[in-house]
N, C-alpha and C positions, 0 to 999 in steps of 0.2 A: 353712793359714789361708785361701788363695784358694779352695780347694775348698769349704770350709764356707760362705764368703760367696756362692759361685755357687749352691749348693743353696738357701740361704735366699732368695736373690733370685728364683729360679725358683718356689719355693713361694709367695712373695708375689705374683708375677704371676699365678700360677694362681688364688690366692684371690680376686683382683679380676676374674677372667675375661678377662684380656688374652690369655693363650695359648689359652684356650677359644675365642676369637673369631678365632683366627689364620686360620680358614677363612672365606671370604666366600660370600655368596649368589650362585649362578651363574644359576639360572633358576627359574621357577614354571611348571608345566605343567597343562593341563586339556584335556578332550576338545574337539575342534573344534566339535561340536554336542551339545546336550543337550535332551531333551524337557521342555517346560514342565510343572511339577507333579511332576517327578521329582528324585531326588538324583543327584549326580555325585561322582566322586572325582578329586582332583588331587594333585600332589606338588611339593615344593620340592627343589632340588638345590644342594648346597654344592660349593665348590671342592675339598674333600677331607673325610675323616672328622673329626668333631668330637671333641675330648678331653673335653667335658662337654656336658650337655643345653643346647641353645640354644632361646630363645623367639623366635618369628617372628610379626610382626604381619600381619594380613590386612585387606584392604578390597576393595570391589567396586563396579562401576558397572553400570547396567542391571538387568534382572529376575533378579538373582542374590543370594542371601544366603550369607555366609561367616562362620565363627567369628571372634571378635575376635583370637584368637591361636592358635598351634599350636607344636609343638616338633620338634626333631631330637634323638634320643637320642645319648648319648655313644657314640663308636665308629662312628657312622653318617654317611654323606654325603648322605642324603636322608630325607625324612619325608612322610607322606601326610596329607591333610585331606579333609573332605567338605563339600559345599555343596548348596544347594537352588535349583532354578530355578523361578521363579514361573510360573503358568499364563499362556500367551500365545495370541492368536488369529492372529498372524503372526510370521514370523521376526524376531527382535530381537537386535541386537548387545549384548554384555556383555563385561566384563573383570574379571579377578581379579588383585590386586596383593599381593605379599609383600615385607616390609621387614625387613632385619636390619642393625642399626646404621644407617648412612646410605645403604645400598644397597637399591634397590627394583627388583624385577623384575615384569613384567606378562605375563599370558597372555590372549589374546583368544579369545572363543568366541561362538557364536550359539545363542540359545535358540529352539527351533522348536516349533510346535504338536505336541500329543501325536499319536502314531502308533499304528496297530493292532499289538498285540503277540501276542495269542493268541485262539483260538476253541475253545470247549469244547462238547461235545455228548455225550449218551448214546451209548455204542458199540453197544448192542443194544436194539431196541424191537420189541415184538410188533405186527404190522400191525393197524391199527384203534385203537391206543391213542396217547395224546399223549406227547411227550417234552419234555425241557428242555435248553436250551443257554445259553451265556453268551459274551460277548466282553470282552476286556480290552485296555486301552491301555498303552502305555509313556508314562507321564505322566498328566495329568488333563485332562478336557475343558474348553473355554472356551465359555461361552454355549450349552451344549448341543451335542451332536454326533450326527450320524446315521450309523450304520454300515449299509451296504447288505447285504442277505442274499439268497441265491438257492439253489435246489435243482436238482439234476441230474435228478430224476425226479418224475413226477406223483404217485407214491404217498407222497411226503413234502412237505408244504406248510409253508413258513416265512413269517413276515411279510416284507414288502418291505424293511423296515429296523427297526433297534432304536436307541432314543435313549439317550445317556449324559448324565446331568445335569451341568450346569456344576460343576466342582470335584470330580467323581467320575472313577474310572478303570475302571469296569466296569458292565455291565448284563446282565440275564438275559432270555431269551425262551422262548416255548413253541412247539412245532411239532406238527402233526397228521399222522397217517399213515393210509393206507387198508389195508384187509385185503388180504393177499397170499396167493397159493396156493403160492408157492415163495420161498426165501430170495433176498434182493435187497440190493445195496449202493447207497446213495444218498449223494451228496456234497453237503454244505452248504458254501457259499462266503460268507465275510465279506470286504467290501472297504471300504477307506478311502483315497481318493486313489489312489496307484499301488501300494498294498500290498494283497494279497489272501491270505487264509489259508483252507485247505480242511480239512474234517473229514468222514470217512466214517462213516455210520450204517448198521448192518446190520439190515435188516428181516427178521423171522422170521414164518412163518405161525402163526396162533393154533392152539393145540391143539384137536383135534376135540372138540366138546362131548360130554358123556356122555349127553345126551338130545336129542331132536328135537321139532319142532313137529308136533302131530297135528291141530290144528284152530285156526281163527280165526273167532270168532262175534261178531256185532254185536247189541247190545241192541235197536236199531231199524235197519231197513234203509231207512227212508223218513222224511225230516224236512224242516222248513222252514229256509231259511238263517238262521243266527243261533242255532239250537237246538243243544244238546249231545247227543252220543251216547257210548256206552261200548262198548269191545270187550274180549273175553276171549281170551287165548292159552292153549291147552292143550298140555302137554308129555307126552312118553312116560313120564316118571317124575319123581321129585323132583330138582331141580337142586342137586347137591352135587358139586363146588363151584358157586358162583353162575354164572349165564350172563347174557349181555347179548343181548337179542333186538333186531335192527335193525328199525325201523318206517319205512314210507314211504307217501306218498299221491301219486297221479298228477295231482291237481288242487288248485288254490288254494281251491276251494270248500269243502274240508274238510282240515284239517291235523292232524297227529299228532306226538307227541314223536319225537325222533330214535331213541330206544331205550327198552327196558323191561328193567330188571334183575330177575331172579327168583332167589331163593336159598332152598333148603330146601323149596320147594313145587313142585307139579306144574303150576303155571299162574300167571297174573297178568293184571291188567286195566289199561287205559289209557283216557284221555279223548280224544274226537274233537271238535274245534271246527269248526263250520261257519260260513259267511259268506253274505251276501246274494247271490242270483243273479237274473239277468233271465229265465232259462229253466231248466227242469229239467235238472240236470247229474248224470251218472253218475260216481261216484268209486270208484276201486279202492284199497283199503287192503291193504298187504302186510306180513307179518311174516316175518323171515328169521333162521335160526339155523344157522350152518354151511352144510351142503348142503340143509337142509330149509327149505321155504318154503310159506306158505299165504296165500291172498288172500280178501277178502270185498268185496262190492259194496254201495255206499251211494248212494241217490238224494237229492240236495239240490234241493228245490222252491222256487220263488219264494214269498215270503210273501203271504198273503191278508189281507183285512180281518178284524179281530177285533171291534172295537167302536168306537162313537162316543159321546162323553160331552159333557154340557153342563150349565150351572147349572140347577137344578130350578125356580128362581123368579127372575124379572127384572122390574123395574118399567119401564113405558113410558118411552122416552127414554134408558134405560140400555143400555150395551153389555155384552158378555161374551166369553168364549173357549170355543170348542168344541175338543175334542181327538179325533183319530183314532188308533187303535192297530192295529198289524199283529200277526200271530201269529208274526213272525220279523223278520229284517232286510231292508230294501229292498236290491235289487240295485245294481250299479254305475251304472245309469241312473236310479236313484230310482224312486218310485212316485207316480203322480197319482191321488188319490182324489176322485171327484165328490161334490159337495154340493148340497143343495137345501133350501128352506124351504116349509112348507105354507101360509104366510101372508105377504102383502106387508108385514105389520107387523114382520117380522123379516128383515133383509137379511143374507145370508151369501155369500161368494165362491163361484163355480161349482165350484171345486176347490181342493185344497191338496196340496202335494208333500211326500212323506216323503223326506228326503235319503238318499243311499246309505249303507248299513250303519247306518241309524237305524230305529227301530221305531215312532216316534210323531211327530206334528206338531200344532201348535196353529194355530187360525184364529180371527180376531176377527169378531164379528157385531154389528150395531146393531139397535135397535128404534125404532119410531115413537113420538114423544112424545105423539101424540094417540090412541094405540091404547087400546082398552078391554080389559078382562080377557078372556083367551082362552088356550087351550092350543095351542102351536105345535110341530110336529114337524120336527126337523132330520134329514135322511136322508143317509147316506154310502154310496157304492156303489163297489166295486172288482170289476170282472169280473161274475161272477154272484152275488157276496156283497153283501148290504145290511144295514146296521145303522141303527137309529133312536134318537133321544134326544128326550124331551119337555121343552119349556121352558114353564113356567106364566107367561105374561105377565100379571102382576097389577097392575092400575091402582092407583096410590098412593092410599091412603085413610087416614082417621083411625082409629087403633086404639083409643084410650081416653084418659081423663083421671082423675086422682085427686089428692086433697089429703093432705098429710102434715104434722102429724097432722090427722085429720078433726074433732077437737074441741080447741079452744084457749080460753084466757082472753082477753078483750078487751085489746088492747095488744100481744099477741104476734104473731109472723109465721107464715105458712103457706107451705109449698112446694107449688106446683101442678105436677104432672107430666103431660106430654102425650106420647103416642107414636103412631107410624104403624104401618102393616102391612108396612113394608119400609124399606130405607135411603133417606134423603133424597137426591135427585139434586142436581146443581149447578144454581144457585148456593145452594141451601138451600130449605127449605119454610116458607112463612109460614102460621101457624095463628092465626085470630082468637079472642080471649078476651073473655068478658063475665061479669057476675054480676048477680043481681037485687037486690042490696043494696050498691051501690057506696059508700054512706056508711059502711058497716061494714068492707068489704074493699076495700082500694085495689089493684086488679088492673090490670096493663098491658093495653092493647087487643089486643096480639098477641105471638106468640112465634115466633122463627125457629129451626127445627131445622137444624143445620149439615149440609153435604154429607157423606154417608157414615154419618151417625148416624140411628138410628131413633127417637130421642126427645130431649126437652129439658125444662127446668124454669124456673120463675120463682119468686122469693120475694115474697110479698105481705103487707104489714102489716095488722093489724086495729085497729079503734078500740074503746075501752072501751064496754061495754053495761051496761044496768041489768037486763036480763032475757035469758034464753037466746034466741039469734037463729040461725035456720037459713038458710043462704045456699046458693043453687044457682049453681054455677060451670059455664059452658058453653065448649066449644072447638068451632070450626067450620072445616072444610076441605073444599073441593070439594062443597059442598051437604050434607055430612054433619055432624051435631052430636052431640057426646058430652057428658054431664053428670056432675057429682059433687056431693055435699052436704058442706058444712063447717058445724059448729056452733060459735058463739062464745058463751062464757059470761061472766057477771059475774065480778068479782074473787074472790068467795067462793063456796063450794059445791064439791062433789066433781065431778071430771071423769071421765066414763065414756066410753071409746072406743066 
């Protein structure tokens, strides 16, 4: 009877978890340091194996996130859990606490900034081609992170640093290599703080091309700075597989692309860009493929005067712009073009400067308001080259007058149009108006043509008439009078224009 009671009592205690919790929480453990932006693993220890699965509560302080709870399986005296450390820019204290029943244990740790974990790079690269690499952190960067890069050899060039974006754990970079005649090992080093990681890249010579350069020819061997030229590379046969021809120039007066790719053909062409020079400059253009190389010589000359242009017609008192054009770009010192006028009625500066690497310049001129009509020559001179432009200085005069319509019934209005032989200068042009029958046509005594306009108009009412009346309307300016005729008819009868 006592045995039955004891078994029943033990089962009852087990069912409510009393015996299962006979073991207490001894400790919680975590790494002493963990990188911000990474995950860490911790564990809890019991005083002995548990007879049933136990649920343990977790909490944390500082830049650490833990699960709300975890467990220790039956028959085990420990259990593990995972936590995440937030990204930090400086070492920051944190703690993780575990609670079972009323017992709480705490582990202290430090969250540190991300550290350099790995450096990757292509193991083999053919000299003269580019390669790819990458760096990886243990954790994630805060506020962006610069990883220093260096190379042990001049034949492999890496950027001085690579940036890892905030919240990221890796970044890639490219590196360039030079052509090599023999195999070579170059070491890339990545550094962050006190941590450095090295990676060896094996450079291999490029396979000897199946073809060679037989000729390099220029379309032009002589040109002015700023003009284009074209060159042709000839090969000993069709390039199969494709080849890359290295190109170079020994002067900044003419530049070429770094290389020319040729595939399936026995030659190819490329463009040469030239720039302004102060004196004739000899430039050597070179094309290289493997051990074969050809050169050609190009002369870049200073630009000379091409033409001067100016408005064909200008009214006295008005100004204008003349433009000089070179047949290329001005050199680094610029170009001064001399200017002159054949008449004192047109004043223009003695010279105008074309700025470096420009090919044109504008210059303003003025004219005398009292000048009469005349043809004036503007002359531009650069060295032994001269160019001329003719400006027709045309005194402002009355061009004409007309009425619209030229036949109306009495009581209607007429539009009187007046125009000049050019644009009206400032502040406008006053033209006097009159008619021989003012009792029939009510015409203003004058009309002002606005600045920049070559004509204007007024609206004039007519009075009723009993018989057809022919009216002569006159416009006078600068002693010149122009006339037109308007016919005013009675209310009835046909109107014929």
